[in-house]
C-alpha positions as CSV (number, residue, x, y, z in Angstrom):
1,M,16.0,-12.1,-3.1
2,D,12.4,-13.7,-4.8
3,V,12.5,-11.8,-7.9
4,A,8.5,-12.1,-8.6
5,Q,7.9,-11.1,-5.2
6,L,10.1,-7.4,-6.2
7,I,7.9,-7.3,-9.5
8,Q,5.0,-7.3,-7.9
9,T,6.0,-5.0,-5.0
10,V,7.1,-2.9,-8.1
11,A,3.6,-3.2,-9.8
12,V,1.7,-2.6,-7.0
13,Y,3.9,0.2,-5.5
14,A,4.5,1.9,-9.2
15,L,1.5,4.0,-9.6
16,P,1.2,5.3,-6.9
17,V,4.7,6.5,-5.8
18,L,4.4,8.9,-9.1
19,F,1.5,10.5,-7.8
20,A,2.6,11.3,-5.0
21,I,6.0,12.6,-6.2
22,T,4.3,14.2,-9.5
23,L,1.9,15.8,-7.1
24,H,3.5,16.7,-4.4
25,E,6.4,18.7,-6.6
26,A,4.3,19.7,-8.5
27,A,2.1,21.5,-5.4
28,H,4.9,23.3,-4.5
29,G,5.5,25.0,-7.6
30,Y,1.6,25.9,-8.1
31,A,1.4,27.8,-4.5
32,A,5.2,29.3,-5.6
33,L,3.1,31.2,-8.4
34,H,-0.1,32.0,-7.1
35,F,2.4,33.9,-4.4
36,G,4.6,35.5,-6.4
37,D,7.6,33.2,-7.6
38,P,7.2,31.9,-11.8
39,T,10.8,30.1,-11.1
40,A,8.5,26.6,-11.4
41,A,6.7,27.3,-13.9
42,R,9.2,28.9,-16.0
43,L,11.3,25.6,-15.6
44,G,8.3,23.5,-17.0
45,R,8.3,22.0,-13.1
46,I,4.1,22.8,-12.6
47,T,3.7,19.8,-14.5
48,L,2.0,16.0,-13.9
49,N,4.7,14.1,-16.1
50,P,6.5,12.6,-13.8
51,M,9.7,12.8,-16.1
52,A,10.1,16.4,-15.0
53,H,10.2,15.1,-11.2
54,I,12.3,11.9,-11.0
55,D,15.7,12.3,-9.8
56,P,17.6,8.6,-11.2
57,I,19.7,8.6,-8.4
58,G,16.8,9.9,-5.1
59,T,13.5,8.1,-6.8
60,I,15.6,5.1,-8.4
61,A,18.6,3.6,-7.9
62,M,18.8,4.9,-4.3
63,P,15.3,3.2,-2.9
64,L,16.8,-0.3,-5.2
65,L,19.6,-0.8,-4.0
66,L,18.7,-0.2,-0.2
67,Y,15.7,-2.5,-1.1
68,F,18.4,-5.4,-1.9
69,A,20.5,-4.0,0.9
70,T,18.1,-4.4,3.6
71,A,15.9,-7.3,2.1
72,G,13.0,-4.5,2.1
73,N,13.5,-3.6,5.6
74,F,14.6,0.0,4.6
75,L,13.9,2.2,2.2
76,F,13.8,5.9,1.5
77,G,14.2,8.1,-2.1
78,Y,13.6,11.7,-3.0
79,A,12.5,14.1,-6.2
80,K,13.5,16.2,-7.7
81,P,13.4,19.6,-5.6
82,V,11.4,22.1,-7.7
83,P,12.8,25.5,-7.2
84,V,11.5,28.9,-5.1
85,D,12.7,32.0,-5.0
86,F,11.2,32.1,-1.5
87,G,12.6,36.2,-2.0
88,R,10.2,36.5,-4.6
89,L,7.2,35.8,-2.5
90,R,5.1,38.9,-1.9
91,H,5.4,38.0,1.1
92,P,8.5,35.8,1.8
93,R,8.0,34.5,5.6
94,R,4.2,34.1,5.1
95,D,4.2,32.8,2.0
96,M,7.0,30.0,2.7
97,V,4.5,28.6,5.1
98,W,1.9,28.0,2.2
99,V,4.5,27.3,-0.5
100,A,6.1,24.2,1.9
101,L,2.7,23.2,3.0
102,A,1.2,22.4,0.0
103,G,3.5,19.4,-1.3
104,P,2.6,17.2,2.1
105,A,-0.8,18.7,1.9
106,A,-1.4,17.3,-2.4
107,N,0.5,13.7,-0.5
108,L,-2.3,14.2,2.5
109,L,-5.6,14.7,-0.1
110,Q,-4.0,11.6,-2.5
111,A,-3.9,9.9,0.9
112,L,-7.6,10.5,1.1
113,G,-8.3,9.5,-2.3
114,W,-6.5,6.5,-1.9
115,A,-8.5,5.1,0.8
116,A,-11.5,6.2,-0.7
117,A,-10.6,4.1,-3.6
118,G,-10.1,1.0,-1.5
119,Y,-13.3,1.5,-0.1
120,L,-15.7,1.7,-3.4
121,L,-13.5,-1.5,-4.1
122,A,-15.0,-3.3,-1.5
123,A,-18.5,-2.1,-1.9
124,L,-18.5,-2.8,-5.5
125,A,-17.6,-6.1,-4.6
126,I,-14.6,-6.1,-6.9
127,E,-11.9,-9.0,-5.4
128,E,-9.0,-8.6,-7.3
129,P,-6.0,-8.6,-4.9
130,F,-3.8,-6.3,-7.0
131,F,-6.6,-3.5,-7.4
132,H,-6.6,-3.5,-3.3
133,A,-2.9,-4.0,-2.4
134,M,-2.5,-0.8,-4.6
135,A,-4.9,1.1,-2.6
136,R,-3.1,0.4,0.5
137,A,-0.3,1.5,-1.3
138,G,-1.4,4.3,-2.3
139,V,-2.4,5.3,1.3
140,L,0.6,4.2,2.9
141,V,2.9,6.1,0.8
142,N,1.0,9.3,0.7
143,V,1.0,8.8,4.3
144,V,4.8,8.2,4.8
145,M,5.7,11.2,2.5
146,F,2.9,13.7,4.1
147,A,4.5,12.7,7.7
148,F,8.2,12.1,7.1
149,N,8.1,15.6,5.0
150,L,6.5,17.6,7.8
151,F,9.6,16.8,9.7
152,P,11.0,20.2,11.3
153,L,14.1,20.6,10.0
154,P,15.1,22.1,7.0
155,P,15.2,21.3,3.8
156,L,12.6,19.0,4.4
157,D,8.5,21.3,4.2
158,G,8.5,21.3,8.1
159,G,11.2,22.7,8.8
160,R,10.8,25.5,6.2
161,I,7.1,25.9,7.4
162,L,9.2,26.6,11.0
163,V,11.3,28.7,9.9
164,G,8.1,31.1,8.5
165,L,6.5,30.2,11.9
166,L,9.2,30.8,14.3
167,P,10.4,34.9,15.6
168,P,13.0,36.1,13.5
169,R,16.3,35.3,15.3
170,P,15.8,31.4,15.9
171,A,14.2,31.4,12.0
172,L,17.5,33.0,10.8
173,L,19.3,30.3,13.2
174,L,17.0,27.1,11.4
175,A,17.1,28.8,8.1
176,R,21.7,28.2,8.4
177,V,21.2,24.5,9.4
178,E,20.0,23.5,5.6
179,P,23.2,23.2,3.9
180,L,23.4,20.1,6.3
181,G,20.2,19.3,7.2
182,F,19.7,16.5,4.4
183,F,22.7,14.8,6.1
184,I,21.6,15.8,10.0
185,V,17.9,14.1,9.0
186,M,19.8,10.6,7.1
187,A,21.8,10.6,10.4
188,L,18.6,10.7,12.3
189,V,16.6,8.4,10.5
190,I,19.3,5.6,10.5
191,A,19.5,6.2,13.9
192,G,16.1,5.3,13.8
193,V,15.1,8.5,15.6
194,V,13.1,9.9,13.4
195,S,11.0,6.7,12.8
196,A,10.1,6.1,16.7
197,L,9.9,9.6,17.5
198,W,8.3,11.0,14.4
199,L,7.0,9.2,11.5
200,R,5.4,6.5,13.4
201,P,3.1,8.3,15.8
202,L,2.6,11.1,13.4
203,M,1.3,8.3,10.7
204,Q,-1.1,6.5,13.5
205,W,-2.4,10.0,14.1
206,T,-3.0,10.5,10.7
207,L,-4.5,7.3,9.5
208,Q,-6.6,7.7,12.4
209,A,-7.8,11.1,10.6
210,I,-8.3,9.5,7.2
211,Q,-10.5,7.3,8.5
212,W,-12.7,10.0,10.4
213,A,-12.9,12.1,7.4
214,L,-14.3,9.0,5.9
215,A,-16.6,8.1,8.1
216,P,-19.5,9.0,6.2
217,L,-18.5,7.8,3.1
218,R,-18.3,4.2,5.0
219,W,-21.7,4.8,6.3
220,L,-23.1,5.7,2.7
221,L,-21.4,2.5,1.1
222,F,-21.7,-0.2,3.6
């Protein structure tokens, strides 16, 4: 394992990852508060302080272990979930969708921001490789988080969105999967199903959409 390369990779990805997980979780908490549940606010989880959202195992230990175990070919991690009492939302089924959607939406907006930063660096003729690498890392991290979290199985955001959109009976059946959902998702990830059938296609569409959305900025700068 090249230690220098590891340090460089950590330096490039540290800021994008911290922003990605912090704003993702804070967005869930803010949306919950907006729709009537103050649980996250009372616990101090609507904050831009990354320390409130970092899980020692899921955010630090697991990604590092997987990096070394797979030579950087497979990484996975998670932040400390923001607590939401869906029963306290004003319209639980409808508002659940918006609360769940807030996290991936925050990642999509950040991906747009990092992509725009990359264009600005190029337009200003700033050639420092580190900054360009960080901008690319910011886009990649946030597009991965956006796509992965929309996978339609609880406890991921996509699963909770689907629970809120389905008729009551199938929604209840899907919601019952949540206690085992994490293990099911991990099994599907390890088997390559999530990557092949969900993550890669959605990431490609998302990256294409970002290019379309930023086309006017590209036109103005270049």
